SEZA-557338 format. One record per residue (C-alpha): residue number from 1; residue in three letters; z, x, y. Coordinates in pm, whole numbers, always signed. Each point is the difference from the previous one (the first is absolute). Layout:
N
   k   r     zz     xx     yy
 NUM ALA      Z      X      Y
...
END
This chain:
633
   k   r     zz     xx     yy
   1 MET +10266 +10317  +7815
   2 LYS   +284    -36   +325
   3 PHE    -55   -402    -28
   4 PHE   +175     +3   -362
   5 ARG   +276   +196   +150
   6 HIS   +172   -283   +141
   7 ARG     +9   -177   -323
   8 SER   +414    +85    -59
   9 LEU   +104   -174   +310
  10 LEU   -245   -323   -104
  11 PHE   +167     +5   -323
  12 LEU   +302     -3   +163
  13 PHE    -14   -259   +161
  14 LEU   -158   -219   -168
  15 SER   +248     -3   -280
  16 ALA   +306    -71   +300
  17 ALA   -212   -335   +104
  18 THR    -71   -109   -356
  19 ALA   +363    +72    -40
  20 ALA    +85   -216   +286
  21 ALA   -264   -271    -63
  22 GLN   +146    -97   -346
  23 GLU   +202   -321    +91
  24 VAL   -294    -82   +250
  25 THR   -150   -340    -76
  26 PRO   -362    +54   +129
  27 ILE   -162   -327   +229
  28 GLU   -331    -51   +124
  29 GLU   -158   +216   +258
  30 VAL    +44   -150   +376
  31 GLU   -192   +146   +268
  32 VAL   +173    +18   +352
  33 ARG   -223    +96   +318
  34 GLY    +69    +51   +316
  35 LYS   +168   +197   +219
  36 ARG   +283   +248   -100
  37 ILE   +267     +9   +261
  38 GLU   +260   +237    -11
  39 LYS   +107    +64   +375
  40 GLU   +307   +255   -119
  41 SER   -290   +251   -175
  42 LEU   -362    -89   +202
  43 PRO    -35   +231   +320
  44 SER   -293   -252    +29
  45 THR   +192   -327    +71
  46 TYR    +27   +104   +347
  47 SER   -408    -23    +55
  48 ASP   -143   -285    +61
  49 HIS   -301   +107   -106
  50 ALA    +77   +112   -341
  51 THR   -172   -232   -335
  52 MET     +8    +32   -312
  53 ALA   -227   +117   -293
  54 ASP   -114   -326   -178
  55 THR   +182    +39   -332
  56 ALA   -276   -130   -217
  57 VAL   -269   +238   +146
  58 LEU   +264   +260    -74
  59 GLY    +19    -98   -316
  60 SER   -396     +9   -108
  61 LEU    +11   +343   +150
  62 GLN   +207   +169   -207
  63 ALA   -250   +231   -139
  64 GLY   -107    +77   +369
  65 THR   +180   +162   +289
  66 LEU   +112   -103   +397
  67 SER   -361   +105    +61
  68 ASP   -134   -266   -163
  69 TYR   +242   -245   +142
  70 MET    -75   +101   +326
  71 SER   -338    +17     +0
  72 GLY    -42   -338   -163
  73 HIS   +270   -226   +114
  74 SER    +90   +129   +323
  75 ALA   -193     +5   +357
  76 VAL    +99   +432    +21
  77 PHE   -265   +218    -28
  78 VAL    -19   +239   -300
  79 LYS   -195   +309    -11
  80 GLU    -72   +134   -328
  81 SER   -179   +315    -88
  82 GLY   -181   -132   -330
  83 LYS   +228   -273   -236
  84 GLY   +342   +166   -130
  85 MET    -62   +257   +284
  86 ASN   +167    +72   +292
  87 SER   +118   -334   +189
  88 SER   +164    -80   +355
  89 VAL    +10   -230   +198
  90 SER     -1   -111   +375
  91 MET   +216   -291    +82
  92 ARG    -91   -144   +363
  93 GLY   -198   +240   +111
  94 THR   +184   +344    -57
  95 ALA    -10   +266   -205
  96 ALA    +45    +68   -357
  97 SER   +326   +185   +123
  98 GLN   +135   -231   +213
  99 THR    +88   -253   -310
 100 ALA   +311    +97   -163
 101 VAL    +65    -58   -312
 102 SER   +360    -63   -215
 103 TRP   +168     -3   -301
 104 ASN   +337   -201    -67
 105 GLY    +56   +102   +354
 106 VAL   -147   +327    -19
 107 GLY   -284   +155   +172
 108 ILE   -250   +132   -197
 109 ASN   -273   +114   +223
 110 SER   -164   +340    -88
 111 LEU   +226   +245   +222
 112 THR   -336   +213     -3
 113 MET   -238   -228    +52
 114 GLY   +230   -232   +197
 115 GLN   -185   -305   -197
 116 THR    -21   -157   -365
 117 ASP   -285    -19   -212
 118 PHE    +63   -365   -135
 119 SER   -238   +113   -296
 120 LEU   +342   +131   -130
 121 ILE   +217   -290    +14
 122 PRO    -20   -222   -317
 123 LEU    +61   -334    +26
 124 PHE   +141    -17   -323
 125 PHE   +293   +182   +119
 126 PHE   +148   -250   +268
 127 ASP   +133   -358    +36
 128 TYR   -103    -62   +365
 129 ALA   -186   +119   +267
 130 GLU    +41    -78   +387
 131 LEU   -235    +56   +251
 132 ALA    +88    +41   +380
 133 PRO   -283     +5   +219
 134 GLY   +141   +158   +381
 135 GLY   +189   +270   +115
 136 GLU   +332    +11   -137
 137 SER   +137   +372    +35
 138 SER   +293    -96    +88
 139 LEU    +50   -137   -387
 140 TYR   -180   +241   -191
 141 GLY    -15   +314   +212
 142 SER   -260   +226    +54
 143 GLY   -352   -118    -67
 144 ALA    +24   -370    +32
 145 ILE   -213    -49   +274
 146 GLY   -279   -213   -168
 147 GLY   +208   -115   -206
 148 SER   +224    +32   -365
 149 VAL    -33   -136   -421
 150 ASP   +333    -37   -107
 151 LEU     +1    +44   -410
 152 ARG   +322   -133   -190
 153 ASN   +155    -79   -339
 154 SER   +277   -266   -108
 155 ALA   +258    +33   -235
 156 PRO    -96   -191   -335
 157 ALA   +229   -331   -100
 158 LYS   +342    +63   -181
 159 ASN    -25    -82   -348
 160 SER   -333    +48    -18
 161 PHE   -277   +238   -193
 162 ASN   -350    -66    +51
 163 GLY   -307   +212   -104
 164 LEU   -379    +39   +139
 165 LEU   -311   +175   -171
 166 MET   -290     -3   +194
 167 GLN   -383   +147   -100
 168 THR   -287    +14   +219
 169 VAL   -348    +98    -81
 170 GLY   -276    -15   +249
 171 SER   -367   +139    +95
 172 TYR    -49   +415    +86
 173 GLY   +241    +89   -271
 174 GLN   +356   -200   +170
 175 SER   +293    -56   -217
 176 PHE   +333    -75   +103
 177 THR   +282    -23   -277
 178 GLY   +348    -87   +191
 179 LEU   +370    -47   -129
 180 LYS   +280   -163   +169
 181 LEU   +354    -89   -177
 182 LYS   +269   -142   +253
 183 GLY   +331   -179    -29
 184 GLY   +342    +99    -99
 185 GLY   +343   -169    -70
 186 GLN   +297    -86   +319
 187 ARG    +13   +340   +169
 188 LEU   -278   +190   -128
 189 THR   -337    -96    +25
 190 GLY   -328   +166    +79
 191 LYS   -365    +53    -68
 192 THR   -231   +243   -163
 193 ALA   -348     -6    +90
 194 LEU   -337   +258   -123
 195 PHE   -331     -4    +74
 196 TYR   -362   +218   -158
 197 ASN   -284    -81   +242
 198 ARG   -297   +175    -21
 199 ALA   -426    -36    +89
 200 ASP   -306   +185    -21
 201 ASN   -135   -170   +319
 202 ASP   -342    +73    -53
 203 PHE   -172   -299   +139
 204 HIS   -334     -4   +131
 205 PHE   -134    +12   +361
 206 GLN   -272    -24   +213
 207 LEU    -73   +321   +213
 208 MET   -323     -4   +250
 209 GLU   -158   +302     +5
 210 PHE   -322   +162   +101
 211 GLY   -202   -148   -258
 212 GLY   +170   -363     +4
 213 LYS   +304   -130   -118
 214 SER   +124   +120   -339
 215 THR   +293   -138   -237
 216 GLN   +220   +312    -89
 217 VAL   +310    -34   -191
 218 GLN   +300   +107   +151
 219 HIS   +193   +382   -131
 220 ASN   +283   +157    +24
 221 ALA   +201   -322   +117
 222 GLY   +245    -84   -333
 223 TYR   +354     -8    -12
 224 ASN   +322     -5   -209
 225 SER   +355    -57    +70
 226 TYR   +343    -94   -163
 227 GLY   +329    -79   +183
 228 LEU   +372   -113    -79
 229 GLN   +246   -266   +190
 230 GLN   +364    +24    -89
 231 ASP   +190   -256   +187
 232 LEU   +422     -9   -108
 233 TYR   +239   -263   +210
 234 TYR   +313    +19    -94
 235 ASP   +298   -276   +149
 236 LEU   +354   +134   +104
 237 ARG   +275   -210    +83
 238 ARG    +30   -173   +385
 239 GLN   -353    -56    +45
 240 GLN   -108   +352    -73
 241 GLN   -321   +131   -141
 242 LEU   -135   +340   -102
 243 ALA   -395     +1    -19
 244 LEU   -209   +329   -147
 245 HIS   -371    +23    +47
 246 PHE   -217   +224   -163
 247 TRP   -400    +19    +74
 248 HIS   -210   +259   -137
 249 THR   -382     -9     +3
 250 ALA   -276   +238   -108
 251 TYR   -383    -37    +99
 252 ASP   -265   +225    -94
 253 ARG   -341    -33   +209
 254 ASN   -329   +142    +23
 255 ILE    -82    -42   +390
 256 GLN   -320   -219     -7
 257 PRO   -257   +139   +202
 258 SER   -215    -95   +254
 259 VAL   -337   -158   -109
 260 GLN   -193   +251   +144
 261 ASN   +183   +229   -221
 262 ASN    +50   -208   -295
 263 ARG   -280   +224   -252
 264 ASN   +160   +319   +135
 265 ALA   +252   +109   -245
 266 ASP    +92   +269   +250
 267 ARG   +175   -161   +228
 268 TYR   +240   -189   -232
 269 GLU   +377    +17    +61
 270 ASP   +318   -152   -180
 271 ILE   +318    -77   +167
 272 SER   +309    -45   -182
 273 ASP   +372   -206   +124
 274 ARG   +309    -15   -135
 275 ASN   +250   -214   +180
 276 THR   +359    -12   -117
 277 ARG   +281   -257   +201
 278 LEU   +346    -20    -84
 279 LEU   +225   -227   +208
 280 LEU   +411   -117    -40
 281 VAL    +93   -274   +201
 282 TYR   +381   -175    +28
 283 SER    +18   -294   +157
 284 ARG   +320   -243    +97
 285 ARG    -48   -322    +60
 286 GLY   +290   -205   +197
 287 TRP   +123    -60   +381
 288 LEU   -186   +364    +87
 289 THR   -256    +79   -233
 290 LEU    -59   +367    -75
 291 ASN   -293   +174   -146
 292 ALA     -7   +413    -67
 293 LYS   -320   +165   -152
 294 THR   -111   +357    -83
 295 ALA   -316    +98   -118
 296 TYR   -235   +252   -156
 297 LEU   -335     +1    +68
 298 ASN   -282   +225   -133
 299 ASP   -369    +26    +68
 300 HIS   -217   +246   -180
 301 GLN   -396    +46    +33
 302 LYS   -203   +221   -195
 303 TYR   -327    +48   +217
 304 GLY   -249   +292   -135
 305 GLY   +321   +171   -142
 306 ASP   +155     -6   +374
 307 LEU   +342   -188    +13
 308 ILE   +102   -217   +217
 309 ALA   +337   -140     +0
 310 THR   +303   -160   +149
 311 HIS   +362     -8   -106
 312 ASP   +224   -261   +178
 313 TRP   +344    -61    +35
 314 LEU   +148   -272   +170
 315 ALA   +347   -183    +27
 316 GLY    +43   -353   +236
 317 ALA   +296   -259    +32
 318 ASP    +12   -295   +210
 319 ALA   +241   -299    +26
 320 GLU    -89   -389    +77
 321 HIS   +195   -285   +150
 322 GLU    -62   -370    +81
 323 TRP   +193   -212   +208
 324 GLN    -25   -389    -17
 325 LEU   +124   -135   +341
 326 ASP    +41   -369   +152
 327 GLY   -205    -97   +293
 328 TRP   -297    +59   +119
 329 PHE    +28   +409   -135
 330 ARG    -52   -112   -338
 331 GLN    -51   +311   -193
 332 MET    -29   +407    +11
 333 GLN    -71   +234   -239
 334 VAL     +7   +387    +82
 335 LYS   -102   +315   -204
 336 ALA    +66   +326    +92
 337 GLY    -78   +337   -203
 338 ALA    -83   +348    -32
 339 GLN   -164   +245   -206
 340 ILE    -76   +375    -59
 341 GLN   -272   +156   -172
 342 TYR    -92   +357    -79
 343 ILE   -401   +141    -79
 344 VAL   -103   +283   -140
 345 PRO   -377    +23    -36
 346 GLU   -173   +243   -259
 347 VAL   -337     -2   +161
 348 TYR   -321   +271    -92
 349 ALA    -72    -12   +319
 350 TYR   +342    +31   +211
 351 ASN   +152   +237    +89
 352 ASP   +340   +134   -263
 353 GLY   +368   -109   +126
 354 LEU    -93   -329   +170
 355 HIS   +281   -305    -28
 356 GLU    +67   -286   +184
 357 TRP   +273   -235    +83
 358 ARG    -39   -384   +131
 359 ASN   +320   -210    +97
 360 GLU     -5   -357   +180
 361 PHE   +251   -274    +38
 362 PHE   -114   -366    +64
 363 SER   +125   -315    +89
 364 LEU   -126   -329    -68
 365 ALA    +80   -385    +74
 366 HIS    -59   -376    +10
 367 SER   +142   -288   +121
 368 GLN    -99   -334    +15
 369 MET   +102   -197   +324
 370 GLY     -2   -326    +15
 371 LYS   -254   -239   -269
 372 ARG   -334   +136   +182
 373 TRP    +63   +391   +139
 374 HIS     -8   +303   -258
 375 LEU    +77   +323   +136
 376 ASN   -141   +380   -180
 377 CYS   +134   +330   +135
 378 GLY     +0   +405   -145
 379 LEU    +78   +309   +118
 380 ARG   -107   +288   -164
 381 GLN    +48   +415    +63
 382 GLN   -165   +282   -213
 383 TRP    +57   +369    +56
 384 VAL   -208   +230   -159
 385 SER     +2   +349    -44
 386 GLY   -181   +166   +313
 387 GLU   -197   -310   +109
 388 ASP    +57   -257   +256
 389 ALA    +94   -374   -162
 390 PRO    -38   -318   +248
 391 PHE   +258   -240     -6
 392 SER   -118   -294   -138
 393 PRO   +162   -351   +120
 394 SER   -174   -315   -110
 395 ALA    +70   -387    +70
 396 GLY   -161   -321    -88
 397 ILE    +53   -321    +91
 398 LYS    -72   -383   -172
 399 PHE    +20   -358   +145
 400 GLY    -11   -289   -241
 401 LEU   -198   -250   +216
 402 VAL     +1   -237   -239
 403 GLU   +267    -11   -273
 404 HIS    +24   -291   -267
 405 ASP    +80    +14   -363
 406 SER   -389    -17   -120
 407 THR   -147   +234   +288
 408 HIS    +50   +189   +245
 409 LEU   -239   +230   +269
 410 ARG   +165   +270   +102
 411 LEU    -94   +246   +282
 412 LYS    +20   +394    -13
 413 ALA    +15   +308   +205
 414 ASN    +69   +360    -75
 415 ILE     +2   +355   +173
 416 SER    +80   +319   -180
 417 ARG     +7   +357   +113
 418 ASN   -162   +195   -371
 419 PHE    -85   +373    -60
 420 ARG   -108   +264   -281
 421 ILE   +127   +341    -54
 422 PRO   -327   +258    -25
 423 THR    -17    +16   -363
 424 LEU    +81   +371   -181
 425 ASN   -385    +24    -17
 426 ASP    -62    -71   +367
 427 ARG   +249   +282   +102
 428 TYR     -7   +263   -295
 429 TRP   -352    -27   -182
 430 GLY   -180   +332    +17
 431 HIS   +337   +208    +14
 432 LEU     +9   -104   +348
 433 ASP   +270   -197   +211
 434 ASN   -159   -198   +234
 435 LYS   +277    -90   +255
 436 TYR   -196   -142   +257
 437 LEU    -18   -342   -200
 438 LYS   +180   -255   +158
 439 ALA   +117   -286   -227
 440 GLU   -231   -334    +44
 441 ASP   +190   -264   +194
 442 ALA    -58   -334    +20
 443 ALA    +70   -337   +189
 444 ASN    -54   -320   -218
 445 TYR    -56   -332   +169
 446 ASP    -90   -322   -214
 447 GLY    +87   -342    +37
 448 GLY   -111   -352   -216
 449 ALA    +86   -312   -143
 450 GLU    +67   -149   -353
 451 TRP    -34   -322    -92
 452 ARG   +125   -148   -385
 453 LEU    -27   -334   -172
 454 GLN   +220    -36   -315
 455 THR     -9   -358   -143
 456 PRO    +34    -51   -373
 457 LEU   -343     -3    -42
 458 CYS   -128   +298   +151
 459 LEU   +125   +309   +247
 460 MET   -257    +88   +245
 461 GLN    +47   +337   +259
 462 LEU   -205    +99   +279
 463 THR    +65   +327   +186
 464 ALA   -177   +187   +301
 465 THR   +181   +287   +187
 466 ALA   -251   +189   +269
 467 PHE   +154   +395     +5
 468 HIS    -79   +314   +260
 469 ASN   +139   +387    -93
 470 LYS    -19   +229   +217
 471 VAL    +26   +350   -169
 472 GLU    +20   +306   +173
 473 ASN    -51   +346   -143
 474 TRP   -192   -166   -308
 475 ILE    -56   +315   -277
 476 LEU   -337    +90    -96
 477 TRP   -159   +294   -168
 478 MET   -304   +125   +190
 479 PRO   -169   +304    -44
 480 ARG    +53   +348   +163
 481 GLY   -247   +279    -30
 482 ASN    -12    +96   -411
 483 VAL   +338   -246    -57
 484 TRP   +141   -313    +22
 485 LYS   +299    -53   +224
 486 PRO   +235   -322    +92
 487 ILE    -55   -106   +375
 488 ASN   +168   -261   +166
 489 VAL   -192   -274   +170
 490 ASP   +152   -132   +357
 491 LEU    -31   -391   -103
 492 VAL   -139   -174   -244
 493 GLU    +53   -419    +61
 494 VAL    -50   -244   -277
 495 ASN    -53   -387   +101
 496 GLY    -13   -267   -265
 497 PHE   +126   -324   -159
 498 GLU    +66   -142   -364
 499 ALA     -1   -329   -129
 500 GLY    +82   -107   -304
 501 ALA     +4   -399   -218
 502 LYS   +194    -51   -330
 503 LEU    -45   -360   -195
 504 GLU   +227    -72   -301
 505 ALA    -57   -311   -196
 506 LYS   +125    -82   -349
 507 GLY    -23   +358    -89
 508 GLN   -330   +104   +148
 509 THR    +14   +254   +252
 510 LEU   -287    +59   +261
 511 GLN    +55   +292   +264
 512 ALA   -179   +185   +270
 513 ALA    +75   +252   +278
 514 TYR   -229   +125   +241
 515 THR    +63   +341   +207
 516 HIS   -224   +117   +337
 517 SER   +127   +325   +111
 518 HIS   -185   +242   +294
 519 THR   +106   +327    -22
 520 GLU   -128   +231   +315
 521 VAL    +49   +348   +156
 522 LYS   +121    -76   +338
 523 GLU    +57   +401   +118
 524 GLY    -42   +310   -193
 525 PHE   -151   +329    +14
 526 SER   -397    +52    +59
 527 GLU    -94    -79   -399
 528 MET   +119   -329    +34
 529 ARG   -237   -131   +290
 530 PRO   -248   -176   -253
 531 PHE   +280   -200   -145
 532 LYS   +106   -131   +313
 533 GLY    -82   -382    -13
 534 ARG    -51    +15   -315
 535 GLN   +161    -81   -344
 536 ILE   +166   +314   -162
 537 ALA   -205   +111   -258
 538 LEU    +71   -127   -396
 539 LEU   +165   -302   +127
 540 PRO   -112   -327    -19
 541 GLU    +53   -249   +300
 542 ASP     +5   -296   -278
 543 ASN   +201    -53   -326
 544 LEU    +15   -320   -180
 545 SER   +149   -127   -309
 546 ALA    +51   -334   -230
 547 SER   +107    -89   -324
 548 PHE    +85   -280   -216
 549 THR   +229    -44   -275
 550 GLY    -28   -299   -213
 551 ARG   +201    -94   -308
 552 TRP    -64   -253   -257
 553 ARG   +251    -35   -299
 554 THR    -14   +320   -102
 555 TRP   -315   +118   +104
 556 LYS    -20   +226   +346
 557 TRP   -330    +58   +220
 558 ILE    +39   +248   +302
 559 PHE   -275    +64   +255
 560 ALA    -22   +221   +280
 561 THR   -272   +118   +240
 562 SER    +68   +288   +257
 563 TYR   -267    +80   +346
 564 THR    +11   +322   +182
 565 GLY   -179    +46   +258
 566 ARG   -244   +289   +133
 567 ARG   +212   +347    +91
 568 SER   -205   +268   +165
 569 THR    +13   +369   -171
 570 SER   +122   +347   +186
 571 ASP   -375    -59   +129
 572 VAL    +81   -329   +243
 573 PHE   -379    -93    +25
 574 GLU    +10    -13   -400
 575 THR   +155   -291   -132
 576 MET    +89   -120   -338
 577 ASP    -94   -399    -97
 578 ALA   +271   -247    -66
 579 TYR    +78   -135   -371
 580 TRP   +125   -287   -150
 581 LEU   +183    +25   -344
 582 CYS    +99   -269   -231
 583 ASN   +242    +39   -363
 584 THR    +83   -263   -175
 585 SER   +243    -47   -309
 586 LEU    +73   -249   -263
 587 GLY   +297    -19   -223
 588 TYR   +130   -174   -316
 589 LYS   +377     +2   -147
 590 PHE    +79    -68   -323
 591 LYS   +349    -97   -176
 592 LEU    +60   +194   -312
 593 GLY   +371   -159   -133
 594 LYS   +276    -28   +186
 595 SER    -14   +306   +225
 596 TRP   -302   +206    -78
 597 HIS   -327    -58   +304
 598 LEU   -340   +108    -25
 599 GLY   -214    +34   +285
 600 LEU   -372    +50    +49
 601 GLN   -195    +79   +324
 602 ALA   -344    +84    +61
 603 THR    -92   +117   +370
 604 VAL   -304   +119   +129
 605 ASN    +11   +217   +342
 606 ASN   -260    +14   +257
 607 LEU   -142   -331   -136
 608 LEU   -286    -40   +285
 609 ASP   -106   +394   -154
 610 THR    -20   +154   +409
 611 ASP    -97   +323    -11
 612 TYR   +249   +110   +295
 613 GLN   +196   +330   +114
 614 THR   +364    +16   +209
 615 VAL     -2   +344    +11
 616 PRO   -386   +214   +113
 617 TYR   -208   +132   -303
 618 LYS   +252   -147   -243
 619 ALA   -166   -264   -264
 620 MET   +222   -256   -120
 621 PRO    -76   -219   -357
 622 GLY   -171   -311    +54
 623 ARG    +89   -289   -243
 624 HIS   +266    +88   -278
 625 TYR   +214   -178   -248
 626 GLN   +339     +1   -160
 627 LEU   +232   -141   -275
 628 GLU   +332     -4    -38
 629 ALA   +238    -98   -235
 630 LYS   +374    -55    +61
 631 LEU   +272    -60   -274
 632 GLU   +325   -114   +149
 633 TYR   +360    -57   -154
END
């Protein structure tokens, strides 16, 4: 019922957008693909590692989540506690809490857990997703030891109106309904997006028992969710703009039991999540670019009647200027800003009266020297109530070994200091105040090369990067008597390399990515001795993804495959098997008159019917199907 309470907001926006579009002459849809650059508003333009998610793939996964994209189309390990259940990622061999996730420049990692559940982020809401592996804490603050994910929305075209209505149905009672409206007039534009999603998840899986293998139906794994996102953009005079972003989602889920407890109804549990985020942004373009923002974020979770919630208020501003110079020192771009944040937790397992301030200052710079040299550097200092946050600088250099109109070969190197403040759960769970915990402190080094060739017929790109990450005071929860407590592991080292390839020709795209990472405890307390010299538990050393996107007239075919290597469990002598997954989709778009289009798509997931688990004893579905229809204006 809560979903329909937002109808009044939708109708107001629809009326305004329709009135603005009455004098618009509709034109045939044109698909533009490529990386979008907004150096004034995208902090990751200072990073050499950022890659934009393929827009064609995002379009084919509109009924899915960020977890679906990451697991099938990146060399990032995605850990899922079942289909549609809690999902976290590991970038470059680090922990889930060491990946920073931001929305339009505002961090959205859970303040209690310190990580983001990627199954709660609907792709239907976002225009762009950018992945940046590597330590960039000077850009994103606490938590970006392994990498970052940036989600963004863009303003619709002026004097336009577009709409999309989509419906999917799939195996195991899966259904997704979405409505998206965007457009506006000369000064006011906006976008409204709503969705409802559900699934029973009553798939079959194989269980090894004393009497041999048996086939069971998965129980207590269903979910339903709904969401509303509203974006409004109002252009003021003199290149000024006000933007309002609102995001509300609600998820009610069963907690999928382990395979051993699948038929034990006494062990069934449920959980509900409500996330409300409101962001107001003022921007001014010109000789000095100014941005100011204020936001309120509320995460609200109910687990077995117990409340886990946080209220988060923040305000920040930054200024940026670019100099175009003569001579060898050709260009310089500098950005500096500050942010203040106030957090009030509302958690049943904390003491009453807790609150926290987080203040920070940052400065970023990019310069071009001659035709071949590019230099990036960043500085960030954060202050947290009762905690010591280290000063985190970063520096990177890029040299163009070959620079021609059609091809280039560039070498690059980066060094950074990164950190992660202990989460609220780390410090206060169990009505405790774990003042002994230290912030995770990391030194990240990487270097590599990039080759790119662009001709009228094709685009080819190859990248390779080696990295070393040295993390002191890695936080790990361990049993202490009858309770679990967070402990600092003295030293953990991550070594590895990643490689990527991309080929585009005549609208067809082939791309692949591979990451090898070895994460090892070097120094720690006595319980860590069995892990020395071994890969840390539940993290694979090898991840590979490859995909092909083919187009012919109004047909579109996508094939994606991914490989996840072996992992050990918490028992270092027990391993989980490696596995391959393959997904494919085929779509066709019909033209209905001058302005209407109907798109149909059929998808097969887990094409090879692979029997696999990403979390021990949590079953995943075999081959399953999905049909989708999109009506667009």
